[in-house]
C-alpha positions in Angstrom: 65.5 247.6 -33.9 62.4 249.4 -35.6 62.9 250.5 -38.7 61.1 254.2 -39.2 60.3 256.3 -42.1 59.6 260.0 -42.2 57.5 261.6 -44.9 58.8 264.1 -47.0 56.0 266.4 -45.6 58.0 266.6 -42.3 55.2 264.6 -40.4 56.0 262.3 -37.5 57.8 259.3 -37.8 56.3 256.1 -38.8 57.3 252.7 -37.1 56.7 250.3 -39.9 54.5 247.9 -39.4 53.5 249.5 -35.9 50.1 249.2 -36.6 50.4 245.4 -36.2 50.6 243.5 -33.1 53.6 241.4 -32.5 52.9 237.6 -32.8 54.0 235.5 -29.9 55.8 232.2 -30.0 53.0 230.3 -29.0 50.6 232.3 -32.2 53.7 230.6 -34.7 53.5 227.0 -33.4 49.5 227.0 -33.3 50.0 228.0 -37.2 53.0 225.3 -37.8 50.7 223.0 -35.8 47.9 223.5 -38.1 50.3 222.8 -41.1 51.6 219.7 -39.9 48.6 218.2 -39.0 47.1 218.6 -42.6 49.9 217.1 -43.7 49.9 214.2 -41.5 53.3 214.6 -39.4 51.4 215.8 -36.4 48.8 213.6 -34.4 47.2 214.4 -31.5 49.6 212.0 -29.3 52.3 214.5 -29.7 53.1 215.9 -26.4 56.1 218.1 -27.3 56.4 221.4 -29.4 54.6 221.0 -32.9 57.9 222.1 -34.9 59.6 219.2 -32.8 58.4 216.7 -35.4 60.5 218.5 -38.2 63.9 218.0 -36.1 66.3 215.6 -37.4 69.7 214.3 -36.1 73.4 214.1 -37.3 75.8 211.1 -37.4 77.0 212.7 -34.3 73.5 212.8 -32.5 73.4 216.4 -32.7 69.6 217.5 -33.4 68.7 220.0 -36.1 65.8 221.9 -35.4 63.5 223.8 -37.9 63.8 227.2 -36.1 67.0 228.8 -33.8 66.0 231.9 -31.7 69.4 232.4 -29.9 72.9 231.6 -30.6 75.9 230.5 -27.8 78.1 233.6 -27.1 81.8 233.5 -27.6 82.4 233.1 -31.3 84.7 236.2 -31.1 86.1 238.4 -34.1 88.0 237.1 -37.2 91.7 236.9 -36.9 91.3 237.0 -32.8 91.1 233.8 -30.6 89.3 231.5 -30.5 89.3 231.8 -34.6 85.9 230.6 -35.0 85.2 233.5 -37.3 88.5 233.2 -39.4 92.1 232.9 -38.6 92.9 236.1 -40.6 91.3 239.6 -39.5 90.2 240.1 -43.1 88.2 237.0 -43.1 86.9 235.6 -46.7 87.7 238.7 -48.2 91.4 237.5 -48.6 89.9 234.7 -50.5 91.1 231.4 -51.1 94.1 229.5 -52.8 92.5 227.3 -55.5 94.7 224.2 -55.1 94.2 221.7 -57.8 95.3 217.9 -57.4 97.6 216.1 -59.6 98.2 212.6 -59.7 98.7 211.6 -63.3 101.9 209.4 -63.4 103.2 210.5 -66.6 105.2 213.3 -65.9 104.8 214.7 -69.3 101.1 215.0 -69.2 101.1 216.4 -65.5 103.2 218.9 -66.5 100.9 219.9 -69.5 98.1 219.9 -66.9 99.6 222.1 -64.4 100.3 224.7 -66.8 97.0 224.8 -68.3 95.4 225.0 -64.5 97.9 227.6 -63.7 96.7 229.6 -66.8 93.4 228.6 -65.8 93.2 230.2 -62.4 94.6 227.6 -60.1 96.9 229.4 -57.4 98.3 226.4 -55.8 99.7 223.0 -56.7 98.4 219.5 -54.8 100.8 217.0 -56.1 100.2 213.4 -55.2 103.2 211.0 -55.7 104.0 207.2 -54.9 103.9 203.6 -56.4 102.4 203.5 -59.9 102.3 207.3 -59.9 104.7 209.9 -60.3 107.9 209.4 -58.7 109.9 212.2 -56.4 112.3 212.2 -59.4 109.5 213.5 -61.9 108.9 216.8 -59.8 111.7 218.5 -61.7 109.9 217.8 -65.1 106.3 218.5 -63.8 107.9 221.8 -62.4 109.5 222.9 -65.4 108.7 226.6 -66.1 106.6 226.9 -63.1 107.2 230.1 -61.2 107.5 228.7 -57.6 107.5 231.9 -56.3 104.1 232.6 -57.1 102.5 229.8 -56.6 101.9 227.5 -53.4 103.0 223.6 -53.5 101.7 220.8 -51.5 103.3 217.2 -51.4 101.5 214.3 -50.7 104.0 211.4 -51.3 103.6 209.2 -48.4 106.8 207.1 -47.5 108.6 209.0 -50.3 108.2 212.4 -48.7 111.4 213.4 -47.7 112.5 212.6 -51.1 110.1 214.4 -52.8 111.0 217.5 -50.0 114.6 217.4 -51.5 113.6 217.3 -55.2 111.2 220.4 -54.5 113.7 222.7 -52.7 116.1 221.5 -55.2 113.9 222.6 -58.3 113.2 226.3 -56.1 116.7 226.3 -55.8 117.5 225.8 -59.7 114.9 228.6 -60.2 116.9 230.8 -58.1 114.1 231.1 -55.5 115.0 231.5 -52.0 113.7 229.6 -49.3 112.0 232.4 -47.8 109.8 233.0 -50.8 109.1 229.6 -51.4 105.1 228.9 -49.9 105.1 225.0 -49.6 103.8 222.0 -47.6 106.1 219.2 -47.5 103.5 216.6 -46.6 105.0 214.9 -43.6 101.9 213.0 -42.2 103.1 209.5 -40.5 99.7 209.4 -38.8 98.0 209.6 -41.9 100.0 206.9 -43.3 99.1 204.7 -40.4 95.6 205.4 -40.7 95.7 204.3 -44.5 98.1 201.7 -44.5 98.0 200.1 -40.7 101.9 201.0 -40.7 103.2 203.7 -38.9 104.8 206.2 -40.9 108.5 207.7 -40.0 108.5 210.1 -37.2 112.0 211.0 -37.3 111.8 211.9 -40.9 108.8 213.9 -40.2 110.6 216.0 -37.4 113.5 216.0 -39.4 111.9 218.3 -42.0 110.5 220.3 -39.6 113.7 221.2 -38.0 114.7 222.2 -41.7 111.6 224.4 -42.3 113.0 227.7 -40.5 111.1 230.1 -42.9 107.2 231.3 -42.6 106.3 230.1 -45.7 107.3 226.4 -45.2 105.5 223.7 -43.5 106.7 220.2 -42.8 103.6 218.4 -41.7 99.9 218.1 -42.3 97.2 216.7 -39.6 95.0 214.8 -42.5 90.9 214.3 -41.5 90.4 212.9 -44.9 91.4 208.9 -44.0 88.6 209.1 -41.0 85.9 211.0 -43.3 86.7 208.6 -46.3 86.2 205.5 -43.9 82.4 206.3 -42.9 83.5 208.6 -40.1 80.7 211.8 -38.9 82.1 214.9 -38.9 83.0 215.3 -35.0 84.6 211.6 -35.6 87.0 213.5 -38.4 87.4 216.9 -36.1 88.2 215.0 -33.2 91.0 212.9 -34.8 92.5 215.4 -37.1 92.7 217.1 -33.6 94.5 214.2 -32.2 96.9 214.0 -35.2 97.9 217.6 -34.6 98.3 217.1 -31.0 100.4 214.3 -31.4 102.6 216.3 -33.9 103.3 219.1 -31.6 104.4 216.6 -29.0 106.7 214.9 -31.6 108.0 218.5 -32.5 108.9 219.7 -29.1 110.3 216.7 -27.9 112.9 217.2 -30.9 113.7 220.6 -29.9 111.4 222.7 -31.5 109.5 225.6 -29.3 105.8 224.7 -29.2 105.2 228.4 -31.3 107.2 227.1 -34.2 106.0 223.4 -33.8 102.4 224.9 -34.3 103.3 226.7 -37.3 104.6 223.6 -39.0 101.0 222.1 -39.1 98.3 222.5 -42.0 95.2 220.8 -41.5 92.8 219.1 -44.2 89.1 218.5 -44.1 86.6 217.2 -46.2 83.8 219.5 -47.4 80.7 218.0 -48.3 77.2 218.8 -49.9 75.3 219.2 -46.6 77.0 223.1 -46.8 76.0 223.9 -43.1 77.7 221.0 -41.5 80.6 221.8 -43.8 80.8 225.2 -42.7 80.4 224.6 -38.7 83.2 221.9 -38.8 85.9 224.2 -40.3 84.8 226.7 -37.6 84.6 224.3 -35.1 88.2 222.9 -35.9 89.7 226.5 -35.5 88.0 226.7 -32.3 89.4 223.2 -30.9 92.6 223.9 -32.2 92.7 227.4 -30.4 92.2 225.6 -27.1 94.9 223.1 -27.8 97.4 225.7 -28.4 96.2 227.9 -25.8 96.5 224.8 -23.0 100.2 224.1 -24.8 101.6 227.5 -24.4 101.4 228.8 -27.8 100.9 232.9 -28.1 97.7 233.8 -29.6 99.0 235.0 -32.8 100.0 231.4 -33.7 97.3 229.7 -32.8 95.2 230.1 -36.0 94.4 226.9 -37.6 95.8 226.4 -41.1 93.0 224.7 -43.1 92.7 223.1 -46.6 89.3 221.7 -47.5 88.9 219.2 -50.3 85.3 218.3 -51.8 84.4 215.1 -50.3 85.5 211.8 -52.5 83.4 209.9 -50.6 80.2 211.6 -52.0 81.2 211.4 -55.4 79.4 208.8 -57.8 80.2 207.0 -61.0 77.3 207.0 -62.1 75.3 210.2 -63.6 78.6 211.6 -62.8 77.5 215.1 -64.3 75.7 215.3 -61.1 79.1 215.5 -59.0 79.2 219.3 -60.3 76.2 220.0 -58.1 77.9 218.4 -55.2 81.4 219.9 -55.5 79.8 223.3 -56.2 78.2 223.0 -52.6 81.0 222.1 -51.0 83.3 224.5 -52.5 80.9 227.0 -51.3 80.7 226.0 -48.0 84.3 225.5 -47.7 85.0 229.4 -48.9 82.3 230.7 -46.5 83.5 228.5 -43.5 87.4 229.9 -43.6 89.6 227.4 -45.4 92.8 229.2 -46.7 92.6 226.6 -49.6 89.9 224.6 -51.2 90.4 221.8 -53.7 87.3 220.7 -55.6 87.8 217.6 -57.1 86.6 216.8 -60.9 83.4 215.6 -61.7 84.5 212.2 -63.0 87.2 211.7 -60.0 85.5 208.6 -59.1 85.5 207.1 -62.6 89.6 207.4 -63.0 92.0 210.2 -64.2 90.1 213.3 -64.9 90.1 214.8 -68.3 90.8 218.3 -69.4 87.0 219.5 -69.5 86.5 218.2 -66.4 89.8 220.0 -64.5 88.5 223.0 -66.3 85.4 222.9 -64.8 86.8 222.0 -61.1 88.7 225.2 -61.3 86.0 227.2 -62.8 83.6 226.3 -59.9 85.6 228.0 -57.7 86.6 231.0 -60.0 82.9 231.5 -60.0 82.4 231.5 -56.4 85.1 234.0 -56.1 85.0 236.5 -58.9 81.4 236.2 -59.8 79.7 235.4 -56.5 81.8 237.7 -54.7 82.3 235.1 -51.7 85.3 236.9 -51.1 83.5 240.2 -50.2 82.2 239.4 -47.1 83.9 238.6 -44.0 82.6 235.6 -42.2 79.7 235.2 -44.3 77.9 232.6 -41.7 78.6 234.4 -38.7 75.8 235.4 -36.7 73.4 233.1 -38.2 71.9 231.0 -35.0 71.9 227.9 -36.9 75.4 228.1 -38.0 76.7 229.3 -34.3 74.9 226.8 -32.5 75.8 224.0 -34.8 79.8 225.1 -34.5 78.9 225.0 -31.0 77.5 221.7 -30.8 79.7 220.1 -33.2 83.1 221.2 -31.5 81.6 219.6 -28.3 81.2 216.6 -30.0 84.7 216.3 -31.5 86.2 217.4 -28.0 84.6 214.3 -26.5 85.8 212.0 -29.2 89.1 213.7 -29.0 89.5 213.1 -25.2 88.6 209.7 -25.8 91.2 209.1 -28.1 93.7 210.7 -25.8 92.3 208.9 -22.9 93.4 205.3 -24.9 96.7 206.8 -25.2 96.7 209.3 -28.4 96.0 208.5 -31.9 98.7 206.3 -32.8 97.8 204.0 -29.6 93.8 204.3 -30.8 94.5 203.3 -34.3 96.6 200.2 -33.2 94.2 199.4 -31.0 91.4 199.4 -33.5 89.1 201.9 -31.3 89.2 204.3 -34.3 88.3 201.8 -37.0 85.5 200.3 -34.7 84.1 203.8 -34.0 84.1 204.8 -37.6 82.9 201.3 -38.7 79.7 201.7 -36.5 78.8 205.2 -38.2 79.7 203.5 -41.6 77.0 201.2 -40.7 74.5 203.6 -39.9 75.1 205.3 -43.0 75.2 202.3 -44.9 71.7 201.7 -43.9 70.8 205.6 -44.5 72.1 205.2 -47.8 70.3 201.1 -48.4 67.1 203.1 -47.3 67.1 206.2 -49.4 66.5 208.6 -46.0 70.1 209.6 -47.5 69.2 209.9 -51.2 71.7 209.9 -53.7 70.2 211.8 -57.1 71.3 210.0 -60.2 72.2 206.6 -58.3 69.4 205.7 -55.9 67.2 208.9 -56.9 66.4 209.4 -60.8 68.8 207.2 -62.3 69.1 207.3 -65.7 69.3 203.6 -67.3 70.6 205.0 -70.8 73.4 206.9 -69.3 76.2 207.2 -71.6 79.4 205.9 -69.6 82.4 208.0 -69.4 85.6 206.4 -70.5 88.4 207.0 -68.1 92.1 205.9 -67.5 92.5 204.1 -64.1 94.4 206.1 -61.5 96.9 205.2 -59.8 96.4 202.4 -56.6 96.0 204.4 -53.4 97.4 202.6 -50.2 95.2 200.0 -48.1 95.9 198.0 -45.6 94.4 200.2 -42.9 91.2 202.1 -42.6 89.0 201.0 -45.4 87.6 203.7 -48.0 84.1 204.0 -48.9 81.9 205.9 -51.6 78.4 206.4 -50.8 77.0 205.3 -54.4 79.2 202.0 -54.1 76.3 199.6 -53.2 74.0 200.6 -55.9 76.8 201.0 -58.3 77.5 197.5 -57.8 74.0 196.1 -58.8 74.1 198.4 -61.9 77.2 197.3 -62.9 76.0 193.7 -62.5 72.7 194.7 -64.3 74.8 195.7 -67.0 76.8 192.9 -67.6 73.6 190.3 -67.8 74.2 188.3 -70.5 70.6 188.2 -71.3 70.1 192.2 -71.9 68.6 194.6 -69.6 66.8 192.5 -66.7 63.0 193.6 -66.2 59.8 193.6 -63.8 56.5 193.6 -64.8 54.3 196.3 -63.0 51.1 194.8 -62.8 49.0 198.4 -62.9 45.5 198.2 -61.4 42.8 200.9 -62.3 43.0 203.9 -64.4 46.1 206.0 -64.6 45.3 208.5 -61.9 45.2 205.1 -59.8 48.2 203.6 -60.5 50.8 206.5 -62.3 52.1 207.5 -58.5 53.2 204.2 -57.3 54.1 202.9 -61.0 56.5 206.0 -61.0 57.9 205.2 -57.7 58.5 201.7 -58.1 59.8 202.2 -62.0 62.4 204.8 -60.6 63.8 202.3 -57.3 64.3 199.3 -60.0 66.4 201.7 -62.1 68.3 202.4 -58.9 69.2 198.8 -59.2 69.8 198.5 -63.3 66.3 196.8 -63.8 63.9 198.1 -66.2 60.4 197.7 -66.0 56.9 197.1 -68.3 53.6 198.0 -67.5 50.5 196.7 -68.2 48.8 200.1 -68.5 45.2 201.1 -67.6 43.4 197.5 -66.6 39.9 196.5 -64.9 40.3 193.2 -64.3 42.9 190.4 -63.4 42.5 188.8 -66.9 43.6 192.3 -68.3 46.9 192.2 -66.1 47.6 188.8 -67.1 46.9 189.2 -71.2 49.6 192.2 -70.7 52.0 190.0 -68.7 55.4 189.7 -70.5 56.6 186.6 -68.6 59.1 187.9 -66.2 59.7 186.0 -62.9 59.3 188.9 -61.1 56.4 191.4 -61.1 54.9 194.3 -58.8 51.4 195.3 -58.4 50.6 199.0 -58.4 47.2 200.6 -57.6 45.3 202.2 -54.9 44.7 201.2 -51.6 41.2 200.8 -52.3 42.0 198.6 -55.1 44.6 196.4 -53.7 41.5 195.6 -51.3 39.5 194.7 -54.2 42.1 193.0 -56.7 45.7 192.3 -55.3 44.8 188.8 -54.0 43.0 187.8 -57.1 45.5 189.6 -59.3 48.6 187.8 -57.5 47.2 184.4 -57.8 46.3 185.1 -61.5 49.8 185.9 -62.5 51.6 183.4 -60.4 49.1 180.8 -62.2 50.6 182.6 -65.4 54.6 181.8 -64.3 55.1 185.0 -61.6 57.7 183.5 -59.1 58.0 186.6 -57.3 55.6 189.1 -56.3 55.9 192.5 -54.8 53.3 195.4 -54.0 54.2 198.9 -54.0 52.9 200.3 -50.4 53.3 199.7 -47.4 52.1 196.1 -45.8 48.4 196.1 -44.4 47.1 194.4 -41.5 46.9 191.7 -42.5 48.8 191.6 -45.9 47.6 190.6 -49.1 47.8 187.0 -50.0 50.2 186.0 -52.5 52.3 188.9 -52.1 56.2 188.0 -51.2 57.0 191.6 -50.7 56.4 195.4 -50.5 58.3 198.5 -52.1 57.7 201.9 -50.4 59.4 205.1 -48.9 62.0 204.1 -46.7 62.2 200.5 -47.6 65.7 199.0 -47.9 65.6 199.2 -51.4 69.5 197.5 -51.5 67.5 194.4 -50.0 64.8 194.6 -52.4 66.8 195.2 -55.5 69.3 192.4 -54.4 66.3 189.8 -53.9 65.0 190.9 -57.4 68.3 190.9 -59.0 68.7 187.3 -57.9 65.3 186.2 -58.8 66.0 187.4 -62.6 69.2 185.8 -62.6 71.4 188.4 -62.3 75.1 187.4 -61.5 74.3 183.9 -61.7 
């Protein structure tokens, strides 16, 4: 469509920019090529389109392009099949439930936190119960004074699900809240238990609960994608596993006598929301499309095919170091969850990786969502991402990848069999190994951890959270490898371990590489001292404090002139391990043992540096 402007003097309509010729794609590519050549990203040997060098790839092998000029058809309308644009006709304008997680083992403290959250804008409670934490018998005390007809409650009790459900229903009855006015998800998830513990949950108890949930506000089961995300899985792997869990539950419930529409109404799906906002938006949209495909095939009426989604900001992306940065991660994730169409969103407190969150962290978590809803006005737009060629294309490709993995699980006998055989564990571990390598090489940078760490940050004391179930799929956090190094360095009996930066030449010649090296070392809890501007090897040695590890920092021209001489002089003065900031040359300078550069295996470098410095010995 061409915009037009009419002059106030009654002259003819003038098409804006009509005097300029329409640029062609080839002209745009010529300009792109010029910029990329100047930056060194594009060479004369490149045979494809110049912008292709900017492509990246997700862990599912989906290419991310710098430009999208079209989108696949078939997204539909909000509230209508295939529900890509939302399970409700009003889309995001209906807002979402602000759902806060509670796991404090003291029922009195949990009760205080629940009341504070509800008073602060929370509209849904997620109560985690189990060994070492809240007991099912504590629910009456926790929910004392809570108007159960005004909020929703989600239980997460593992093997104690039936007892917890009975306690919740009893609390509602004691308040005089009829079952039809209660909005709750009882949280039965036998396959989630199998994924977490290696032991299958109680199928019969889950189907028995579903048979009792005859009111539209009550759901019995959760198809939880979090165990697969936390094990290091990709977005499509999380989608496929959650879809396989939901499909299995449909089979179980219909075999137990429920009709297929009622069975579909018993399920709530739970997905991780990450700081990759576009992948999170696309994942939630793809999940609804895939579930519609399953339920349509099973004969569910269209009005009952919409997927109920609970999005939780990723626990795997949280860091114990510089935990304040977690606020940025969870804000982006919660934004993406809301834009993606989740009906309920949980923003984990920024200190959740440290233990039990404090009052401030809980307030920040709920206020993050309040700001998104009330001040950023995300709930005033229906499907904000709809029509974006990038998001629509990513949704389509992610749905296809998730469907392929779902089909593979089904071909292996369904999710219970795929978990039991190790198929799921092996596939998730393969993805985790690639993710671990990307973290180690800092191609997946972690702000405050692997990039821009603060060696002098104050530690936040937190009480330990109740132990979580183990025995099944592992639970990873991306920052853990670097946190292990930081913890070891902090515990070093000789104080902060340090590396000497043998800076060559004036400041302008060595500052960039010295700063890079200092930042990399700090990611492992290792400090650094510098020689400062130097003109000779003797000046470097004069500043040398005697540390076992040194790193040469300078320009390529100075390395050619002075690297070997300086390395020999430092070894003669007592240095045992000599690094060089820069990529290995051909041939590399004599006397240099290793190199640090963008894209190097930072974890391997730091492990070796700590070993040479006697950390952990």
